N, C-alpha and C positions, 0 to 999 in steps of 0.2 A: 415652897415659895412660888407665888403665881408669876408666870412670865406672860406678858401681854404684848402681842404683835402690834407695832406702831403703824397705823395707817396714815398715809401721806397724800395730800392733794397733788395733782399733776403739776400745779404751779409752785409747789414747795421747792425751795432751793437751799443748799447747804454750802457754807464756805469754811475752809480750815482757818482756825484762829491761832492754834499753837502747834508746834512740832510734837510728834508722839513722845510720850514720857513713859518709861517702864513702870509697871504696876507691881507693887510689893505686897506680900502677905502680912508684913509686920511693920510697926512704926519705926523700928531701927533700920529698916531698909536693908535687911540681910538676905531675904529670900524672895526671889522673883515669883510673882503669881503666874501660873500656867493654866492653859485650857485643860479642862478635865478629860476631854475626849482625845485631843490631838497631842497634848504635851507642849504645844507652842507657847512661848512667853507672851504675856499680855501687855498691851500698851494702852494708855489713855490719850485721846486726842480731843481737844476742845474744838467744837465746831459751832458755827452760828446757823441756826435754823431760821429761814425767812419765809413767811407764809402770809399772804395778803398784806395786811397793814401792821404786822408784828414781827419782831425778831427776838430770838431767845438763844442764850448760850447753853450748850449741852456738852457734858463730858461723856464721850462714848468710849467704851472698852472694846478693843479690836485685837485679835491674835496677830502676831508678827507677820505671818504669811498673808494676812488680809490687808496689809498696808502697801499701797502702790509705791514704786520707786520714784524718788524726786518729790515727794509730798512736801509742800511748803505752805506757810500761812498765806491766805488770800486766794488759794486755789479752790475752784468749785469742785465739790465731790457729791457723791450719792451713797448713803449707807445701804448695804445689802443685808437683808434679813434683820432689820432693826427691831429689838425687843426692849421693853421697859419692865423693870422689876421693882415694885415698891418695897421699901425696907423701913424698919424701925428698931431702935435699941435704946437701952438705958445706959448712959455714960455719965459717970460721976453724979448719979442721982437725978439727972435730967433726961427727959425723953428727947431723942433725936430721930428724925425721919427724913426720907427723901425718896428719890427714884434713881435707880442705877440703869444706865443705858448700855446695851451691848449690841454689836453688829458683827456679822460674819466677816465683812470686809468693807473697805471704802473704795469706791470706783471714782477715778478722775472723770470729770464731765468736760467734754470739749464743747465750746460754744458752737452753735449752728452757724454755718457760713452765711454772710450777709447776702441778701437777695440782690441780684443785679438789676439795675433799672431797665424797664421795658423800653426798647427802641421802637420808634414809630417807623412803619414801613413807608418808603417813598411812594408818593401818589403819581 
């Protein structure tokens, strides 16, 4: 399956929409999904991508060790090594398709400090 690196504009921002939810391999939710390379449990986080004049909700899968402590809805984050994987399958006779997003980690983004006003020198 093709993995496509997601290119982002410098002005692209992300905001956490939901707390991380464990990802399961089955519909009965009996087996946690794990990263094939590290064995880390996988979690899904809904984030809002905001770019120029549009916003979009994305569900991004992230390994447990890639989730920052204290992650809460509304926090600004930046996905590290974001990839998109198109998928399609037939379910109950109907074609379903979509894009799965995966990141190595989410970084908390701290807002830049406000610039101090320039003081005029006494003449």
